Each structure stands twice: as structure tokens, then as C-alpha cells.
N, C-alpha and C positions, 0 to 999 in steps of 0.2 A: 718926690716924698719929701714931707716936711720932717725935719730932723727931731723936732720937739715930740712927735708922736711915734717915733719908729720903736718898735720891741723887736727883739731877736728872739727866735725860737731855734733851739737845738731839738731834732728828732720831730721835726713839724708834720713829717709824711706819715709818721705811726698814728696808732689809734687816740692816744690823747692829745697828741699834737694837733691833729685835724680839727677836733673839737675845741683847742685854745685858739687856733688860727680863725675859726668862724666865729668865736666869741670877740676876739679882738677887731676883726674886720667888721663885724656889724655895728662896732662902736665909732667906726670912722678912724680908725688906726690904720697906720702903715706897719707893714710886718716885714722883716728880714729872716728868711729861713736858710739855715745851714744844712746841705743836704751833700751825702757823698755821691761823686761822679757816678753817672749811670744809674741813680737810685731806681729800682725797678717800680717803686711807688710814686714817682713824682708825677707821672702822666695822670694816673687817677687821682692823686692829690689836687692837682691843677684845674681837672675837670670839675671840682666840686664849686667851682667859682667862676660865675658870669664875667665879672669885671677883676682882671688880674692886675691892674694897674697898680694897686696897693701892695704887691707883693715883689720882693726882690728875691729872687733865687741866687744863692750863693754856693758854688761846688768846692767843697772842702773837706778836711776830716779832722775832728776833733781831737784825735789822737798825735796829730801834728801842728804843734802850738803855730809855727809860722804861716801855716795855711789858713788859720782862722783869725789871728789877732786883728788884721786891718778891719774887719767886718763888724768888730765892736764899737768903732769910732761914731759918734754921733748918736748911740742908741740911749733910749730912756731907761729901758728894762730888759732884762735877760730872764728867759725861761729856759732852763736847762732840762729838757725831757727826755733827750736823746740817752739810749742805755741798751745793753744787750742783755736780754732778758730770756729768750726761748733757746732752746738747742741743749745739747749735752757736751759742754766744753771743758777743758781744763781750767783752773782757777787763774792761770797765766792771761788766758784769752779774754775773760771776764775783767781781769783788773786793767787790761789795756784799754778797754774803752770805758768801762765803769769808774776807775779810780783815777788812772793817768788822764784819760780825756776829760773828766770832771777838773782835775787841777789844772789842765790846760785852758778850761772856760773860765776857770775862777781867776787864773792870771790875767787872761785876756780882758775880764770884766773890770780887774782892779787898775789894770795899766792904761785902759780907755777911760778910766773914771766913770764909768756907768752907776748911777746912783741906786739901782736895785737890783737883785738877782733872786729868782725864786728856782730852787731844784727841786726837782720830783725823786723821791727815793723810794721806799716800800714800807708796808707795815711789817714786813719780814725782819726788819732790823731789830724788832725786839725779841725775837729769839723763839725758840720752841716752848711751848706751855710750861711753866713751872708750878702751878696750883696758885697764882697770885694774878690779880687783876692787871691788864695792860692798860697803862694811862700814857697821855703824850709824853711824859716826863719820865717813863720807866727806861731803866739802862739798857743799852744796847747789848745783845748778847748773840755770840756766835753761833751758827748751826752746824759748822763742820760742812758745809755746803758751797759750792764754788758761788753759785749767783748772789745768794743772801750775804754771804759774807764780803764780796765785794762791793754789795751796796752799803753795808756797815763801815766799811773803810772809807768808801767815797763821803758818807754822810759825817764820819769823824773828821773828815779833811776840810768840810764845809764850816764845821765847827771852829776848827782851828783858825781857819782865815776870818772867822768873825770875832774871836777873842784876840788873835795876834796882829791882825793886819786891819782890824776895822770894816771888814766888808758887810754890808747891809745885805745879809742873806737871810731866807727863811727855808725851810726843809719840810715839804709835804710828803706825807706817808700814806698814800691812798691803799684801800682794801682791795678785794677781787674787782679788777677795772673790767667793763664790758661796755659795748656800743656799737654802732654801725661799722662793718668792716672787721669786726673781730676775728682774729685768726687763731685763738688758742681754744678759749671755753666752749664757745657756741659750736665749732666745728667737731671738739672732741664729743660734746654731746650727742649732736646728730648724728656723727658717723656710728656711734653705738647703737642708736635707735634704728639705723638703716641696717644694721648688721642682726638686728632682732633680739640682741642681749645688750643690757646695761649692766654695768659691773660697777658695785661700790664696795667701800672697806671702812673698818674702824668706826669713826663718829659720824660718817656721812649720811647715815639714816635720819638723824634727828638734830643735828648741829645746824644753828644758824648760820648762815654766811654773812660775811661784811661784804656786801656788793656794793659799788660806786659806777653810776653810769658817769662816760665821759663828758657829759655837758655839766653835770655835777662836779666833776674834778677840775674842769676848766674854770668852771665859776670859782672854786676854791683857790685856784692859783691867782686869779685876778683879784679877788678879794684881799688875798695876803700881800699881793704887791703893793698894794694902797695902803696898807696898815702898819705903821711905824710900831706898832705894840708887837709885832710878830717877829721883828729881828731877832735872829739868834735862836729862834724856836724851833721845835718839832711840833708838827702839826698834822695828827692822824685824820685822815679823811674817809669817813665811812660811817654808815647809819644803819643798824640791823633791826633798827624797830618794826620793820615790816615783817619780820620772822620767816624770811624766806629760806628754804632749805633745798638741798641737792635733789630730793624727789620732787619738789615744787618746780625746779627749772626742767627735769627731764618730762615731768606731765605737761608742762607748757608746751616744750618742744615737741612731743609725741602728738599733741593735740594738733598743732601747726602743720607737721608733716603729714597728719592721719594715717600714722603708723601703729600698730600694736608692736609690744614688745615684752620681753621677760626681764626680771631684776634678779642677779645674783649678788647677795651679800658675802662678802670674803672677810675673814680675821685680817687684822692690821698687820700682824707679824707675817703673815704669808705673803701679803702684798709687799712688803719690805724686803722679804727674801727674794722675791721675783725681780724686783728692781735692781738688787745686789748682784744677783747672778747675770741679769741682763746688762749691766755696766761691765762684769768681768768677762763676758763673752765679747762684748766691744773691745775692751782692751787687749784681748788675745786675738782679735782679728777676725773672729768667727762669723761675727755680723757687723754690718755697717751703723746701724743706729740701735737704740736702747728701746724697748718695749714701753718702759716709763721709767722715770727717775726717782732716786729715794726722795727728792724735793718733792715731787708730785705727790707721792705716797704721803708724806708729813703733811703737806700743806692743806689737803683734802682730808685726811683721816683722823687729823688731830682738832681739839677744840681750842680756837684762840680768844682768851676771855678780855676782849677790847671795851674800854670804856672810855672814849675819848670826849675831851672838852673844849680844847684849844680852838678848833674849827668854829664850834658854836658861839665861843667868847670873841671871835672877832667877825661875828655876823653871818656865818654860813650855815646854811640849813638844806637838807636834800629836797629837791624840787621834782624829780623823776621818779614816777612809780616804776619800781622795779619790775614786777610780772608783767605789765602791760609793755614797758620798754624791752624786755626780753623777749616776748612774743613778737614784737614789731621786728628784732633783729634777726631772729630765727626765719622769719617770712621773708626777710629782706636775702637772707643767705642764700634761701632755695633758687632765687633768680641768678645768681652770680655764677 
């Protein structure tokens, strides 16, 4: 590997990390990926690439600084994509990966004197809708939800390292991420269609989704890494100008699956009650997992009025047609 062109990626085997890996390798770069020992996604990740000589796989754990520090030597840029996103865990579990893990990555970046780091957060850091338009410079607002709040704490940590330690970092905040291999949104929709009943609630009938394809997200990360004007900045990466709604996605998936279904629209308050009862039953040990979480209910059932500008200012624009790409992803999922 040529040390001048090595980029380090955490979370490379995940949805966004795969797209970023493809993008960097297509430019002739070498990549060093940090993965957990026995990562179940590693084999399918490596199978994506015919030539693996430019990929260095490093087994370690971002929650353990000593296990990751040496891999940051000789790196030109760090892309911190790893995070605990899915599941229904206590905040301490999310904090261990998303906050403590981020701190370790930031420290390793500083100590190895890496010139640039791009961290991936989430548009959730801006909190629940308050009646105000949400821009890149809007304040972070806690949800009272473990995942979102852990990502806020991590983003604040990055900003602290920028101002107090001179770290050259930028924070990417994607909207609803989807793409090939998606294990969240697409399976949730196709499973409902397979059951014959699609459930929606709150604003899901009409609200426009802030969708972002992984290839467009990867492009934003790379552009940000090469722009000195984005250091210390929050960058929301989404573009809802296509006007895609949840019913649009369901219709696309239904057509691809060639299945009919009925739609039931429930009140927001009812779905929130179901989520809270489900969480209580899990806490009491009555059930092993929740039907859905209050984060799910809020994320889908409320309207988040995003108006991003920073991504466009650095030269980013959406290239992937959401409806076409979503259809292709559903088709691909049928053969998996």
C-alpha cells in the first residue's frame, strides 16, 4: 500500500461503509478497514471486490483504544462510519460504541497526526420537530431516546475536539439512508407487504421523506474530506426535492413483489402507546424484543422540516433517483 493514499474506514462492512469503500477504491486509493473479530458481514463485503490487494483488514474494537491506535499510522484520512444504530438497547450500550468508541477514534486520529477525519452522525441530532425549520446550523436537541441522544453526545465530542484540540473534522448528518443490502427500511416494508397489511401512522400518509442513497452519502463524505471550508461544520446530507413519501415506497415495493396489500392508518398516539407497552413488557421479561420502539414511531410519524444548505455549498448534489434505486434494491432483496 502507498501510505500517501491510505484512507481508514470504521464500519466499512455496513451499508454506508460499503458504498464509501467502493468509491475510494474506484479512485485507485488503498483502504484500511477496522472490523470486529469474526464480523459476520466481512465475507460478503470482501466478495464485492474482485481485486482485494488494496484492502487491508484489521480486526479490532473501537471501544478499546489500544486495539485500534496502531492502525491510524500512515493514514491520510479517517472516515468514522461505525455506530450502533438498530436494536432496543439501554443508553449505556449505545454510549459504549457511539460515544466512547468515537472518543477513541478521535484520540487515535490526533495521536497519529492524521490530517483529516470525517465522522458520520445522523440528522436525528437536531431533535424532534419544534415548529422551526431545521438547518445545518440548528442546535442539537435531545430526544430522550438512547440512540439519538448517544449520537448527539458523540457529535458534541467531535466539536469539542475541533475547538479545543485543533482536530480537522467535519460531521455528516444523513437523512434516511438506503441502498443495496439495506437491512432496515426495505425489509420492514417488504415484510408488511408479504403479510398483506401495511401499517402507517401519524404523518406517514403525506410527509415527504428525506431519503439518501448510500452512493450519494459516500460522495458527500469524500467531497467533505477534500474541502477545507467544511472543518468543524455540521453537514446535513439529504434532498427531498423528489417528493418521495412512505406510500410511494410501499407502492414501488408492492409492484416489484407483485403482491396486493391493504393499508391501515393508525393514530400517532396509539402507535406510541403500543411502543411504550411493548418496551415495558420487554423490561418485565414478558417478551424478548419489542414490536417497535418509540424512536421508530417518532421518526416515521412526525414531520421533520429540514432545509440543508452546507452540502450544496461544498459542491454536493444528489445523483441517484430515489424511486428507481429503491425499486432496484427491493428487486435485489428478493434474491437474497
